[in-house]
N, C-alpha and C positions, 0 to 999 in steps of 0.2 A: 449715652447707652443704648448697649445693643437689641436689638430687635429679636434674638432668637429667645433669650432667656425669657424676656414676656410671652411669647408664643407657647413655648413649652408650660409654662405654669398655666395658661389659657387651656390647654390640649389635657394638661393632667385635672384641672377642675372641670372640663366638660366631661372625660369620661368617669371622673366619680362623681357627679351628678347624675349620669345616666347609671350606675351603677344601684347608686342608693335610690334612684326613683324604680329601676328594676325588682330592685329588692322590696321595697314597699309594696308594688303592684302586688308583688306574689304574696307577701302576707297579707294583704287585703283579699287576697282571691282564697286562700288558707281558711281564713277566719269565718269568710264567709259560708264554707262548707261544714265549719267545725261541729256547729249545733246539730249537722242533718247531713247525714251520708248520703250521696247520691246513689238513685235506684239502681244505676247502673254497675255502683262496684258492690250492691248486696251479697254476690257471690265469693267477692275478692277476700273482703276483710268485716270481720265483725266490727260491731260499733265502739269496744276497748281499744283494739287494735288500730281502728282509724281513726279515732281522738289520740291516739299517742302517738303517730305518726304527722298527727297536724300539729301536734307538741315540738317535733323533732324538728318537722319543716320550718315551723316558728323561730327555733333556738337555735338553729345553721343560721337562717335568714340575718339573724337579730348578730350573729356573732361575723356575718359576712361583712356586714355594715362598718360593724368596729373595725375587722380587718383591714378594710379597702380605706377606712379613714387614716389608720395608722401608718398603712403603706405609703401614702401619699404624702403622710407628715415624715418617713424616713427617707424616701426619694427625695424632698423636697430641701432635707437639711443635706443631704451627701451633694445634692448638687451644688448648691448655693453657699456651704459653710467653710469653704476651705478646704474641705476634707478631700477631695480628689488632686487637687493640686498638690496637696501635702503626701498622700502616698506616691503621687507620682515621683516627686523629688527624693521621696524616699527609696522607692525600686529602682528608680531609674541611677541614682548615684552611686550605686554599686558598679553599674559597667555604664556607663551613658553610651546610649544608642545601640548596645548590642541587644539581639534578639531576646535572649535569657532573662536579663532584666524586664525586660518588657514584658514577657509571657511571666515573669513571678508578678510583675503590678498587675497585669490582668486576672489571672487566677487568684493572686490574695485579696485582692480588693473583692472580687466577687465574692470570696467565703468572707470577708470581712462586713460586707453589705447583708449577709445573711442571719448575723449575730442577732439585731433588734428583733427579729422577726420570732425567736426561741422562746419568749415568753407566752405568744398568741398560740404558737405548734402547741406546748405544754397544756395549757388551756384546754384546746380541741381534744386532746388526746385524755388526759384526765379528768377535767371536769366534763365536756359537754359530751363527747362520745361515754364516757362512764355512767352519767346520769340515764342514759337509756341502754344501758346495758352490753357497749359493743366492746368498748373498750377489754381487752384480754393482755396486754402490753405491761412491764412493771417499768419502772423508774430506771432500774440498771438497765433493762435491754432498751428502753428509748434512746438512752445517752450512748450506750455503744454503738446504736442503729447511727447515729448522728457523728459519732467519731469516725467507724466505717466509713462514713460516705464521706467526710470532709478528706480521708487517707484519699481514697478511691479516686475522689475528683481532684487531687493533687496530682496522684500518680499515672492519670491519665489526662488530665487537663495539662497539664503544663508541658508535657513533651508536645500536644497537637498544638497548643497555642506557639509554642518555641518554634514548629515546623512551620506553620502559618506567617509568622513573622520572618521567619529566616528566608522564605520565599520571594521577598522582596528585593533581597541582593542577589540569590541566585538566578530568576528569571524576570526580572525588572518591572517594565509598565503593565503585563499581564498576569502578575502574580495571583491576582483574584480567580483566575481561570483554574490553575492549578490548584491554589487554596481550595477553591470548591471539590475539584476530584479528589483532595485530601481529606478533606472533612467526611463527603458523602461515601468515600471507599471506605473509610475507618467505620463510619454508620451499619455499613454490609456487612462487613467483618463481626461487627458486634452482633448482629443478627443471631449469628453463629455460634458466637462465644460466650455471650451473654447467659445464656441458661446454663454452659460449663463449667463458666470461671467466675460470674459476679454474683446471679444468683445465689449459690450455695451458700456466699458470706455472710448472708440474712436468712435463710430459709431453709430446711431440712428438705429436701426432695428424694423420693422412695418409689420404685417402680410399682404399679398397680399388682397388687396381688395374685395370683393365679385365680380362678376361678369367673361364676357366671357374669359378673360386670365386666372383666376384660375382655373375655369373650363375646360378647355382645358390641361393647366398644370398637375392640378390632372389626369387627365383621360391619359393621356400621362403616368403618373407614372404609374398609377393602371396600365395601359393595358401591359407593360411592367417589370410589375413583382416589381416595386421599389416605396413602401408604406413610404412616407416619412411623418415625425411628424410635419412638417410644412413648408409652403413657404413664407419667408420672404424679404424684400425689404431694401438694406444698402444703408443709404445717401453716397456713395464714392464721390458726385459729392461737395461735399463740402470741398476736398482737391486734386480733380483731374478730369478729362474729360476723363480720361481713363475709359475702362469698363471692368468689370467679373462678372463669376459666378463661382459658388464652392458648394459642398454641407460638411456638417461636419458630426462628429457621426458615431455611427454604431448602427446597429440594432432597437432597436424603437426608438433610440435617435436620429436619422438622419433626416436634417434638409435642405431644400435649401436655398441658396443664391443668391439674384441679385442684383447685382448695379442700382441704380437706371437711371444710364447713359446705362447702358444696355437697359434699358426698353424703353427709349426715341428713342434709336437707331435703334432696329429693331423692321420689322414686326410679327405679331402674330407668322406664321409658321415660321418665322426666329428663334425666340427665344424660340418654341418647339423642332426644330432641336439641339438649344443651351444646352436644357435641355437632350434631347435625348442622345446628345454626352457625357455630365456629368453620364446620366447613365449607358451609356455604359461602363465606366471604372469601375462601381460598376459591372454590370453584365458578364464583362471578368476576372473578378478578380482581377483588378489591385491593390486594395489598399491594400487587405491581400498578394498579393507577395511584394507590396514598404513597407509593415511594416516587412515582413520577412526580406528582405534585409537590413533597417536600424538595424534590432534586429543583424542579425549576424555582419555587420560592428560596430557597439557599444561594442558587447561581444570582437570582435577581438581587439577594441580600449582599453576597459578596460585592458584587458590581455595585450596590451602592456606599458600603464601607469605604471601596478604593475611592470613590468619588469624592465624598467626605471627608476623607482623611487630608485631599488634596485641596479643598476647600479652605480658603482661609481663614473664613468667619466662622468654622463650626466649632474646631476643638477649643480655639481663642475662647467663643463667648462661655467659656466655664472653665476661663483662666487656665488651659490646656496648652502647651505647646502645639502650632499649627506641624502638621505633617507628619509626627509618629503615628505610626499604625494601632499602636496597643491604644491609646487613649479614645480613638474613633471606634474599634470595637467596642471598647468598655461603653461608650456613650450609646452606639447602636443598639447595643443589649438591653440599655437602661431606659432609651426613650423609645425603641422601637413598638411596645405593647401599646403606646398613646396611639399610634394610626392602625395598627393591625386588628386592635380592640371591635372598630368600626365594620371590618370584614368578617368577623368572625361568624357571622349570622349564614354567611355563604359558606364555610366549610361545615360547619353543623348541620345545616340543610344537607349537603353532599352524601354526611356520616348519615344522616336517619336515614335517605334513600338507600345509603346502602344495608343498614338496618332491616328495612324492610325488606330488600331483597334477598337476604339469607333466613331472614324467618320465611319468607314463602319459598325458599329450598328446603328448610327442615320440616316445613311441611309438607312438602311431596315425599321427603325421603322417609317420613316417618308415617306416611299414609294418611295423613289428615291433622285437625289442626292442636286435637285435645291436647296431647302430652307437653306441647310448649306450652300451651295457653296454660298448664297445670304448673309448670316451673316457672311460668313468668308470674303467676300469682304468689306462689310459694316464695319466691325470692323477694317478691314486693313486700310482702307479711315479715320474712323475717328483716329485711334491710328498711322497715317503715318507709318505705319510697313515698314519696310524693305522689299523689294520684290525681291530683287537681290543679297543675301550676295553672300559673296563667301564661296564655298564650305568646304573649310578648314575648314573656321570659324564659320559656322554653325554646321559642325560637332563637334567642340569645346566645344560650348558655348549655342546651340540652343536646348531646351529641345522642342519644339514644331518644326515639317517640314515647311519649306516655304508654303506661299498660294498655289504658283505655285505646288509646288512638293502634298500638299493636295487635289488640284484639280483635278491633272492629277489622283492620286489614286482613289478619288470620280468617275472620270466619266471615269474609265477604267473599 
């Protein structure tokens, strides 16, 4: 018997055990505070809203446990039921050894792997989120979103996969270096094209109307050396009452995007503070730092795929032929998370550090912490955020500090 399948199964269940344990810890922490709201949160939420936030946390945690177990069952079924070699033979027989048939296998199989998760996605949207008043989507819109996403994934993913697989024949041994250049270059291009070509397929974007809000937000941007091409409002409310703000692009292509729900929930100075926080990410160099980190990780991933594809024990452990690159890419994509999960706390620690820095920038830009604190409190109320996460859970999963931690840093 090959050693690799046993190792993979062991890693799968180790990750699942860690995930279930973390969810159990977080539920225990939530229940501990359910009957008595901590004194530090007295000004953040009233008793009824806090109780609802606890219920939301518990419901999401229970769902996450079910989802994690289901994903493990699906992954094991695909890895060891003979499904992957069946798909490989089906697609590769169209043009044995051709880059395009390998790309079709890679993209087609990844889309097929997503099908078993659709019932859980439906439940999360139309049962869990709807129960707490967040869902604003319709079944028709949900179905269309998935159809668009699938078609878009095929339209973009297939040419990229074809190009990556064809590189082996074009440049030889060091194809993985050029593969990284191709993929990373495409991702940089998408930073510019996404808000113009992709995002409008799913959401309506309209310029922020003339008026006080536009004048003050643009003045804030100019004052802090952040010149955006435009400020746009996105109709996020047609799917969810959750709110957000972000900017996309770089250089003269930068644009600020605000959810319509955010506009409705915050006062003018609080909205400015949220924008100042986003500008803080730019001014503190977080974007290029993240891009550099992504670049290094992707280069390492390409090197790993190249090595694994040439290893006689990797593909064959899952009844796939040794040598072809497409199966190695697929297996790396399916199994990589078993390793990266254990390193995610490092990435989230860096992310939380960046959030503190962006908060500090917003505090200085607004002349004090009050506007950002007010915005964070309102967003926590509107989104029923978990205000008392277990420290270990937040260390593993949270890319943002908790509200209490952010307020403490802002007011310190």
